[in-house]
C-alpha positions as CSV (number, residue, x, y, z in Angstrom):
1,M,0.0,0.0,0.0
2,A,1.4,3.4,-0.9
3,E,2.1,5.8,1.9
4,M,-0.3,8.7,2.1
5,P,1.2,12.0,0.9
6,I,2.3,14.2,3.8
7,L,0.1,17.2,2.7
8,S,-3.0,14.9,2.8
9,R,-1.9,13.5,6.2
10,R,-1.4,17.0,7.6
11,R,-4.9,17.9,6.5
12,I,-6.4,15.0,8.5
13,E,-4.1,15.7,11.5
14,A,-5.0,19.4,11.4
15,A,-8.8,18.6,11.8
16,F,-8.0,16.4,14.8
17,A,-5.5,18.8,16.3
18,K,-8.0,21.7,16.0
19,G,-10.6,19.7,18.0
20,V,-8.1,18.8,20.7
21,F,-6.7,22.3,20.8
22,D,-10.1,23.9,21.1
23,E,-10.9,21.7,24.1
24,M,-7.5,22.3,25.8
25,A,-7.9,26.1,25.2
26,R,-11.4,26.1,26.9
27,E,-10.0,24.1,29.8
28,F,-6.5,25.6,30.3
29,G,-6.4,28.8,28.1
30,Q,-4.9,29.5,24.7
31,E,-1.3,29.8,25.7
32,A,-1.2,26.6,27.8
33,A,-2.9,24.8,24.9
34,K,-0.3,26.1,22.4
35,R,2.5,25.0,24.7
36,V,1.1,21.5,25.0
37,L,0.4,21.3,21.2
38,S,3.8,22.5,20.4
39,R,5.5,19.9,22.7
40,A,3.5,17.1,21.2
41,V,4.3,18.2,17.6
42,I,8.0,18.5,18.3
43,A,8.0,15.0,20.0
44,M,6.2,13.5,17.0
45,A,8.6,15.2,14.5
46,R,11.6,13.8,16.3
47,E,10.1,10.3,16.4
48,A,9.3,10.4,12.8
49,A,12.8,11.5,11.9
50,R,14.3,8.7,13.9
51,G,12.3,6.3,11.7
52,F,13.5,7.9,8.5
53,A,17.1,7.8,9.8
54,Q,16.8,4.1,10.7
55,A,15.5,3.3,7.2
56,A,18.3,5.1,5.5
57,P,20.2,2.4,3.5
58,E,23.7,3.8,4.4
59,G,22.7,5.4,7.6
60,A,21.5,8.9,8.2
61,N,23.4,11.4,5.9
62,L,22.8,14.6,4.0
63,A,22.3,12.8,0.7
64,H,19.5,10.6,2.1
65,F,18.0,13.7,3.9
66,R,17.9,15.5,0.6
67,A,16.2,12.5,-1.1
68,I,13.4,12.3,1.4
69,Q,12.5,15.9,0.9
70,A,10.5,14.8,-2.1
71,L,7.9,13.3,0.3
72,W,7.1,16.8,1.6
73,R,6.9,18.1,-2.0
74,A,4.3,15.5,-3.1
75,E,1.0,16.8,-4.4
76,D,2.8,20.0,-5.4
77,A,2.9,21.0,-1.7
78,L,6.0,23.2,-2.0
79,T,7.4,25.3,-4.7
80,I,11.2,25.2,-4.2
81,E,14.0,27.3,-5.4
82,E,17.3,25.4,-4.8
83,L,20.3,27.6,-4.0
84,P,24.0,27.0,-4.5
85,A,25.5,25.4,-1.4
86,G,28.9,24.1,-0.4
87,P,29.9,20.6,0.7
88,G,27.8,19.4,3.6
89,E,25.1,22.0,2.9
90,F,21.6,22.0,1.4
91,H,19.9,25.3,0.8
92,F,16.6,26.3,-0.7
93,N,13.8,28.7,-0.5
94,V,10.2,27.8,-0.4
95,T,8.3,30.3,-2.5
96,Q,4.8,28.7,-2.3
97,C,3.6,26.5,0.5
98,R,0.3,24.6,0.3
99,Y,0.7,23.6,3.9
100,A,0.4,27.2,5.0
101,E,-2.4,27.8,2.5
102,M,-4.2,24.7,3.8
103,Y,-3.9,25.8,7.5
104,R,-5.3,29.2,6.7
105,E,-8.2,27.7,4.7
106,L,-9.0,25.5,7.7
107,G,-9.0,28.6,9.9
108,L,-5.8,27.4,11.6
109,G,-3.5,30.2,10.4
110,D,-2.6,31.0,14.0
111,L,-1.7,27.4,14.7
112,G,0.0,26.6,11.3
113,A,3.5,27.5,12.5
114,I,3.1,25.0,15.5
115,L,1.5,22.3,13.3
116,S,4.0,22.6,10.5
117,C,6.9,24.9,10.7
118,R,8.0,24.0,14.2
119,R,8.5,20.4,13.0
120,D,11.4,21.3,10.8
121,A,14.1,21.9,13.4
122,A,12.8,19.1,15.6
123,F,13.0,16.7,12.6
124,C,16.7,17.6,12.2
125,E,17.3,16.8,15.9
126,G,15.6,13.4,15.6
127,Y,17.2,12.5,12.2
128,H,20.9,13.0,13.3
129,P,22.7,15.4,15.7
130,A,25.0,16.6,12.8
131,L,22.0,18.0,10.8
132,K,21.4,21.6,11.6
133,L,18.8,24.0,10.3
134,A,19.0,27.8,10.1
135,R,15.8,29.5,9.1
136,T,15.0,33.1,9.7
137,Q,11.6,33.5,8.1
138,T,8.5,31.6,6.9
139,L,5.6,32.1,4.5
140,M,3.4,31.0,7.4
141,Q,4.4,34.0,9.3
142,G,4.0,36.4,6.4
143,A,7.5,36.4,4.8
144,A,7.9,36.4,1.0
145,H,9.6,32.9,1.3
146,C,10.9,30.4,3.8
147,D,14.7,30.2,3.9
148,F,15.9,26.7,4.6
149,R,19.6,26.4,5.2
150,Y,20.7,23.0,6.2
151,R,24.3,22.0,7.3
152,W,25.8,18.6,8.2
153,E,28.2,19.3,11.0
154,E,30.0,16.2,12.2
155,A,31.5,16.6,15.6
156,P,35.3,17.1,15.4
157,A,37.3,14.1,16.7
158,P,39.0,14.8,20.0
159,A,42.6,15.8,19.8
160,D,45.2,13.1,20.8
161,D,46.1,15.1,23.9
162,E,42.5,15.4,25.2
163,P,41.4,12.9,27.8
């Protein structure tokens, strides 16, 4: 059976998350509900990333990470402008994001960053400690594009004279 495209999956998750969020907000207030939702989304992103890393044929690495990005682009979910990058880097801008559009259409524009954008750095953490993301802006928050700048930073080996 083919895996459901991520955009379709996020649409289903969003409907469920909205119902849970609304109940938490009534019970505990908006800010507490946002904190809980954010922690849950981050934990889920890290867990999903660990699964992708474990499935990587040669172990987690930047080439595999680049290859799996196609999953998030399925259903024309993202319009990407790849940028030049040095060794150990992967840079691109997202100029159109159907995830952001979908959250706004569902009336979840204020939660879209939690439900989608917040996953990205957490995914890196779960995938491999060497994978780092620098992003200063997102379409979800009103910018002209999302600026994704990934780096693979292997930890330096300890010097021979270090204990």
